Every structure is written in structure tokens, then in C-alpha cells.
C-alpha positions, -999 to +999 in steps of 0.1 A: +039-160-002+024-158+035+029-127+053+018-113+083-004-083+092+025-065+110+045-070+080+021-055+057+016-024+078+054-021+079+057-028+042+028+002+038+047+026+058+076+022+040+059+028+005+041+056+022+073+073+032+083+068-003+050+087-013+040+057-034+008+050-017-013+072+006-036+064+036-075+071+027-099+084+051-123+054+053-117+022+072-135-012+068-142-030+103-137-068+103-150-083+135-133-060+160-106-050+139-101-018+118-084-016+085-073+017+066-074+016+031-047+026+007-044+037-026-014+048-052-003+081-057+007+092-091+041+086-081+032+054-072+015+045-106+041+060-124+067+034-108+042+006-111+038+013-150+077+017-156+084-018-135+057-033-160+070-020-189+103-030-182+091-064-164+110-064-132 
């Protein structure tokens, strides 16, 4: 599946609003672009593990 960068950040924003991911302090520089890092929250981990058990 091919997604655009704005689409990626839109989805990350939605996941952040649901408290499934959190934006980190660091960033990665690629050329002149800055990329934020994200990580799963406890709720995000729980949700992912539950979905994997259900195989959804």
C-alpha cells in the first residue's frame, strides 16, 4: 500500500488523539526534512496485542 507523507501524519495524529501513540522528543533529519518519532503507549500496546490475538 502506498501512502503519502501528509496521509501518514494524518493517521499518526488520529492515533495520538486516541492515546494509542505519543510523539517523541527526538527527530530524524533527512536532507532538509525533519521527521518526528512516535511510539506506542500502554493503551496502544494493549490494543495491538488484543487485535493480534483476535487476528483482525
